[in-house]
C-alpha positions as CSV (number, residue, x, y, z in Angstrom):
1,S,0.0,0.0,0.0
2,P,1.1,3.6,-0.6
3,L,3.5,5.0,2.1
4,P,3.0,8.4,3.9
5,L,5.0,11.2,2.3
6,D,7.0,11.8,5.5
7,E,8.2,8.1,5.5
8,I,9.2,8.4,1.9
9,A,11.1,11.6,2.4
10,D,12.7,10.3,5.5
11,A,13.8,7.1,3.8
12,M,15.2,8.9,0.8
13,S,17.5,11.3,2.5
14,D,17.8,14.0,5.2
15,T,19.9,16.2,2.9
16,G,17.4,16.9,0.1
17,F,15.7,20.2,-0.7
18,I,12.0,20.9,-0.2
19,V,10.3,23.4,-2.6
20,H,7.3,24.9,-0.8
21,G,5.1,26.5,-3.4
22,R,-1.0,42.7,-5.6
23,Y,1.1,42.7,-7.9
24,D,1.5,45.2,-10.7
25,L,3.9,43.5,-13.1
26,E,5.9,46.7,-13.6
27,T,6.3,47.5,-9.9
28,Q,7.1,43.9,-9.0
29,S,9.6,43.3,-11.7
30,G,12.6,43.8,-9.3
31,I,11.5,41.3,-6.7
32,G,13.4,38.3,-8.1
33,T,16.6,40.4,-8.7
34,R,16.6,41.8,-5.2
35,A,16.3,38.3,-3.8
36,G,19.3,37.2,-5.8
37,L,17.8,35.5,-9.0
38,T,19.5,36.3,-12.3
39,E,17.5,37.9,-15.1
40,E,17.4,34.6,-16.8
41,Q,16.2,32.8,-13.7
42,K,13.6,35.6,-13.0
43,K,12.2,35.1,-16.5
44,L,12.2,31.3,-16.0
45,F,10.3,31.6,-12.8
46,S,8.0,34.4,-14.0
47,Y,4.8,32.7,-12.6
48,F,6.3,32.3,-9.1
49,V,8.6,35.4,-8.6
50,P,5.7,37.7,-7.5
51,V,4.4,35.2,-4.9
52,R,5.2,35.9,-1.3
53,G,8.7,34.5,-0.4
54,M,9.1,32.3,-3.4
55,S,12.0,34.2,-4.9
56,E,14.0,34.1,-1.7
57,Q,13.4,30.4,-1.2
58,L,14.2,29.5,-4.8
59,V,17.5,31.3,-4.4
60,D,18.1,29.2,-1.3
61,V,17.4,26.0,-3.1
62,L,19.7,26.9,-6.0
63,E,22.4,27.9,-3.7
64,Q,22.2,24.7,-1.7
65,D,22.4,22.7,-4.9
66,K,25.4,24.6,-6.0
67,N,27.1,24.0,-2.7
68,C,26.2,20.2,-2.6
69,T,29.6,18.6,-3.3
70,N,29.1,15.0,-1.9
71,R,27.0,13.4,-4.7
72,K,30.1,11.7,-6.2
73,G,28.2,10.7,-9.3
74,T,25.1,9.3,-7.4
75,S,21.7,10.7,-6.5
76,R,21.9,9.9,-2.8
77,T,21.8,13.6,-1.8
78,G,20.6,17.0,-3.1
79,N,17.2,16.0,-4.3
80,L,14.0,18.0,-4.2
81,L,10.5,17.8,-2.7
82,I,7.8,20.2,-4.0
83,I,4.7,20.7,-1.8
84,G,1.5,22.5,-2.7
85,N,-2.2,22.2,-3.3
86,K,-3.6,20.6,-6.4
87,G,-3.7,23.0,-9.3
88,N,-1.2,25.5,-7.9
89,G,1.6,24.7,-10.4
90,K,3.8,22.1,-8.7
91,T,4.7,20.4,-12.0
92,V,5.4,23.7,-13.8
93,L,7.6,24.7,-10.8
94,A,9.4,21.3,-10.9
95,V,10.2,21.6,-14.5
96,D,11.5,25.2,-14.1
97,V,13.7,24.2,-11.1
98,V,15.1,21.3,-13.1
99,K,15.9,23.7,-15.9
100,A,17.6,26.1,-13.5
101,I,19.6,23.4,-11.8
102,Q,20.7,21.8,-15.0
103,K,21.8,25.2,-16.3
104,Q,23.7,25.8,-13.0
105,R,25.3,22.3,-13.2
106,D,26.2,23.1,-16.9
107,I,24.1,20.1,-18.1
108,R,23.1,20.6,-21.7
109,Q,20.0,18.9,-23.1
110,G,19.6,16.8,-19.9
111,K,16.8,14.2,-20.2
112,V,13.7,14.8,-18.0
113,A,10.8,12.3,-17.4
114,I,7.6,12.9,-15.4
115,V,5.8,9.9,-13.8
116,T,3.3,9.4,-11.0
117,G,4.1,7.4,-7.9
118,E,1.5,4.9,-8.9
119,S,2.9,4.3,-12.4
120,L,6.4,4.0,-10.9
121,N,5.1,1.0,-8.9
122,K,4.7,-0.8,-12.2
123,K,8.0,0.2,-13.9
124,R,11.6,-1.0,-13.8
125,I,13.3,1.8,-11.9
126,G,16.8,0.7,-12.9
127,D,15.9,1.0,-16.6
128,I,14.5,4.5,-16.0
129,F,17.6,5.7,-14.3
130,R,19.8,4.3,-17.1
131,K,17.7,6.1,-19.8
132,L,17.8,9.3,-17.8
133,Y,21.4,9.2,-16.8
134,G,22.6,12.6,-15.7
135,G,19.1,14.1,-16.2
136,A,16.1,14.4,-13.9
137,L,13.1,12.3,-12.8
138,I,10.0,14.1,-11.6
139,I,7.6,12.0,-9.5
140,E,4.1,13.4,-9.2
141,K,1.9,12.2,-6.3
142,A,4.9,10.7,-4.7
143,G,2.8,9.4,-1.8
144,Q,1.4,6.7,-4.1
145,M,4.8,4.9,-4.1
146,N,4.7,1.6,-2.2
147,E,7.4,0.2,0.0
148,K,8.8,-2.0,-2.7
149,T,9.1,0.8,-5.1
150,L,10.8,3.1,-2.5
151,A,13.3,0.4,-1.7
152,K,14.2,0.1,-5.4
153,L,14.4,3.8,-5.8
154,N,16.8,4.1,-2.9
155,K,19.0,1.3,-4.3
156,A,19.0,3.0,-7.8
157,M,19.9,6.4,-6.2
158,E,23.0,4.9,-4.5
159,Q,24.4,3.7,-7.9
160,D,26.2,5.8,-10.6
161,T,23.4,7.9,-11.9
162,G,25.4,10.8,-13.4
163,E,24.0,12.8,-10.4
164,L,20.5,12.5,-11.7
165,L,18.1,14.8,-9.9
166,V,15.0,13.2,-8.3
167,V,12.1,15.6,-7.7
168,L,9.1,14.5,-5.6
169,E,5.7,16.3,-5.7
170,E,3.0,16.0,-3.1
171,Q,0.2,18.0,-1.5
172,R,0.9,17.2,2.2
173,K,3.7,18.7,4.3
174,P,6.3,16.3,5.7
175,L,7.6,16.7,9.3
176,D,10.0,19.6,9.8
177,R,12.9,17.4,10.7
178,L,13.0,15.6,7.4
179,L,14.8,17.9,5.0
180,T,17.1,20.9,5.2
181,S,15.7,23.5,2.9
182,R,12.0,24.3,2.6
183,L,10.1,26.1,-0.2
184,E,6.3,25.6,-0.4
185,V,3.9,26.7,-3.1
186,P,1.3,28.6,-1.0
187,I,-2.4,29.0,-1.5
188,F,-2.5,32.0,-3.8
189,I,-4.3,35.2,-2.7
190,N,-6.4,37.1,-5.2
191,D,-3.6,39.6,-6.0
192,E,-1.2,36.8,-6.8
193,L,-3.8,35.1,-9.0
194,V,-4.4,38.3,-10.9
195,T,-0.6,38.7,-11.4
196,F,-0.5,35.1,-12.7
197,G,-3.2,36.1,-15.2
198,Q,-1.3,39.1,-16.3
199,T,1.9,37.1,-16.7
200,Y,0.1,34.4,-18.6
201,A,-1.5,37.0,-20.9
202,Q,1.9,38.6,-21.5
203,E,3.6,35.4,-22.4
204,N,0.8,34.7,-25.0
205,G,1.1,38.1,-26.7
206,Y,-1.7,39.9,-24.7
207,R,-2.1,42.5,-22.0
208,I,-5.0,43.2,-19.7
209,D,-6.1,46.8,-19.6
210,E,-7.2,48.5,-16.3
211,M,-10.9,47.6,-16.6
212,G,-10.0,44.1,-17.6
213,I,-7.9,43.7,-14.5
214,L,-10.9,44.8,-12.4
215,A,-13.1,42.3,-14.2
216,L,-10.5,39.5,-13.6
217,Y,-10.5,40.4,-9.9
218,S,-14.3,40.1,-9.9
219,K,-14.2,36.8,-11.8
220,I,-11.7,35.3,-9.3
221,D,-13.6,36.6,-6.3
222,S,-16.8,34.9,-7.7
223,L,-15.0,31.6,-7.8
224,Q,-13.6,31.8,-4.3
225,R,-15.6,29.7,-1.8
226,E,-15.3,29.0,1.9
227,D,-14.4,25.4,1.2
228,H,-12.3,26.0,-2.0
229,A,-9.4,28.3,-2.8
230,V,-9.1,29.3,-6.4
231,T,-6.0,27.8,-8.1
232,V,-3.8,29.0,-10.9
233,A,-5.2,26.2,-13.1
234,E,-8.6,27.8,-12.8
235,V,-7.2,31.3,-13.6
236,K,-5.6,29.8,-16.6
237,E,-9.0,28.6,-17.8
238,V,-10.4,32.1,-17.2
239,M,-7.6,33.6,-19.2
240,D,-8.0,31.0,-22.0
241,D,-11.7,31.9,-22.3
242,A,-10.9,35.7,-22.3
243,I,-8.3,35.2,-25.1
244,A,-10.7,33.0,-27.1
245,H,-13.4,35.7,-26.8
246,S,-10.9,38.4,-27.9
247,Q,-10.0,36.3,-30.9
248,K,-13.6,36.4,-32.1
249,A,-13.2,40.0,-32.9
250,S,-15.3,41.6,-35.6
251,A,-13.8,42.7,-38.9
252,K,-14.0,46.3,-37.6
253,K,-11.9,45.4,-34.6
254,L,-9.4,43.6,-36.7
255,V,-9.0,46.7,-38.8
256,K,-8.3,48.7,-35.6
257,R,-5.7,46.2,-34.6
258,V,-3.9,46.6,-38.0
259,F,-3.6,50.3,-37.2
260,G,-2.4,49.6,-33.7
261,K,-5.5,51.0,-31.9
262,N,-6.2,47.9,-30.0
263,T,-2.7,47.0,-29.0
264,D,-0.2,48.4,-26.5
265,S,3.3,49.9,-27.2
266,S,4.8,46.4,-27.3
267,D,2.1,45.3,-29.9
268,R,0.4,43.0,-27.5
269,I,-3.4,42.7,-28.0
270,L,-5.4,44.3,-25.2
271,L,-7.9,42.2,-23.2
272,S,-10.7,44.4,-21.9
273,E,-13.6,44.1,-19.4
274,K,-15.9,42.5,-22.0
275,D,-13.5,39.7,-22.6
276,F,-14.0,38.5,-19.0
277,N,-17.7,39.2,-18.7
278,I,-18.7,36.1,-20.7
């Protein structure tokens, strides 16, 4: 049967790293830099930089990985545990951290695989490690791994893995004594969800105007319930709907866009209040 996450983390290592997972994009642009992220890293972690404390803790994780010198070709130390609620971007964060660590380790085109703990119970872990040699293995829902799988995982990590990075994802917090560095994806407040929406729009060639931002706030607030906190996955759906609505522009609006009257100075298409009130 599946093991509790604290037992899994305790069995793996006591030297791994845990990733715990109102903002105007312009005024918040310096947060990551002040925390110590490079411009490249700040861009990579664009969805998480504005979130309370994430930049500082990401810097801590990257520094600890840089200073971890006792791997000796194995995966016995320096691995990662990402904790956060469902829908709050754990896998996106995991992939981003893997990219940053591989860049830091000067690993080019490192192989990365994503599996669930349940599916790992049915696979040959030794074969996976050989195929991913020197890359990274991201295990979603790590609490689904059973005792037999965990034993095989531990054995494989003690071998020559090319210092393959193992990343565990789960929703529950382990005990404080288990790992040395902690970074948790929090429950996002409305301001942070709006910032996520703005960043998502920007990366897809759009920008939300002032009334559109107010409409997005209103939309998010209507989704919040006492027994349910809105996730970034839900905000992504809201943004996708708004973008789809915007794309159904009339011929008249398309003409305006040609002449730059419905875009900003960076030629991003503006999303307005009506795109969210659908």
